[in-house]
C-alpha positions in Angstrom: -7.4 -25.8 2.8 -4.7 -23.1 3.1 -2.5 -21.6 0.4 1.1 -22.6 0.2 3.7 -20.2 1.6 5.2 -18.1 -1.2 8.9 -18.7 -2.0 11.5 -16.1 -1.6 11.4 -15.3 -5.4 7.6 -15.1 -5.4 7.8 -12.7 -2.4 10.4 -10.6 -4.1 8.4 -10.4 -7.4 5.2 -9.6 -5.5 6.9 -6.8 -3.6 8.7 -5.2 -6.5 5.6 -5.3 -8.8 3.4 -3.3 -6.4 2.1 -0.1 -7.9 0.7 3.0 -6.1 -3.0 2.8 -5.0 -5.5 5.6 -5.1 -6.7 6.8 -1.8 -9.6 9.1 -1.2 -8.9 11.7 1.5 -12.2 13.0 2.9 -12.3 15.9 5.3 -13.8 14.8 8.6 -16.5 17.0 10.2 -14.5 16.7 13.5 -11.3 17.8 11.8 -8.6 15.9 10.0 -8.9 13.5 7.1 -10.4 10.0 6.8 -8.7 7.9 4.1 -10.5 5.2 2.1 -8.9 2.9 -0.4 -11.4 2.1 -3.2 -9.5 -1.1 -4.2 -9.2 -2.5 -0.6 -12.5 -3.0 1.1 -12.4 -2.0 4.8 -8.9 -0.5 4.7 -9.0 3.0 6.2 -6.7 5.4 7.8 -7.0 8.8 9.6 -4.8 11.8 10.2 -5.3 15.1 12.0 -3.5 16.9 9.1 -3.2 15.9 5.4 0.4 14.9 5.8 -0.3 12.7 8.9 -3.2 11.2 7.1 -0.9 10.4 4.1 1.7 8.8 6.4 -1.1 6.7 8.1 -2.3 5.7 4.7 1.2 4.5 3.7 1.4 2.5 6.9 -2.0 0.9 6.5 -1.4 0.0 2.8 2.0 -1.5 3.6 0.5 -3.6 6.4 -2.4 -4.8 4.2 0.1 -5.8 1.4 2.2 -7.6 4.0 -0.9 -9.7 5.0 -2.0 -10.4 1.4 1.4 -11.3 0.1 2.4 -13.5 3.1 -0.9 -15.4 2.8 -0.1 -16.0 -0.9 -2.9 -13.9 -2.3 -2.2 -11.5 -5.2 -2.9 -7.9 -4.3 -5.8 -6.3 -6.3 -4.9 -4.1 -9.3 -5.1 -0.5 -8.4 -7.7 1.6 -10.1 -6.9 4.4 -12.5 -7.6 7.5 -10.4 -9.0 9.4 -13.4 -11.7 6.8 -13.7 -12.9 7.0 -10.1 -16.4 8.5 -9.9 -16.9 11.0 -7.0 -19.9 10.6 -4.8 -22.5 13.3 -5.0 -22.3 13.9 -1.2 -18.5 14.1 -0.9 -17.6 17.1 1.3 -15.7 20.0 -0.1 -11.9 19.4 0.0 -12.1 15.6 -0.8 -9.2 14.6 -2.9 -7.6 11.5 -4.4 -3.9 10.9 -3.9 -1.8 8.0 -5.1 -0.2 6.1 -2.2 3.0 4.1 -2.6 3.5 0.9 -0.6 6.7 1.2 1.5 8.7 -1.5 -0.4 11.7 -1.1 1.9 9.6 -2.1 4.9 8.2 -5.1 3.0 11.6 -6.2 1.9 12.7 -6.1 5.6 9.6 -7.8 6.9 10.1 -10.7 4.4 13.9 -10.7 4.9 14.5 -10.1 1.2 17.6 -8.0 1.7 21.0 -9.6 2.0 23.8 -7.7 3.6 27.5 -8.0 3.1 29.9 -5.9 5.1 27.0 -3.6 6.1 26.0 -2.9 2.5 22.6 -3.8 1.0 23.1 -5.8 -2.2 21.1 -5.0 -5.3 18.2 -7.2 -6.4 19.7 -7.8 -9.9 17.5 -9.6 -12.4 15.0 -10.7 -9.7 13.8 -7.1 -9.2 12.6 -6.8 -12.8 
């Protein structure tokens, strides 16, 4: 039995309530950075440089949130990065960065923006 499709207001609240997620950037032996999200099993990204890895992480996190929200599942709460316990065998240069979901992309994907004369209208009380 499937979940019911979220209403427009439920989608908007879900998108606007998303918080940044911690992502672990691990230097790869072949070069670049592997990115792992402790709160989202199996979600990974990669980039040749730190900045490209960060951009890939934003894209992957945004895609994952799109899937969860559109299926009617609540996203998991992000961990406090200060409470993450490093692995003993983490390579030198491993770091934790907070990754923001691209809410503008989610609003476009869910068609949550209304335009009037080419201007995007504010979300008003629904965005709170």
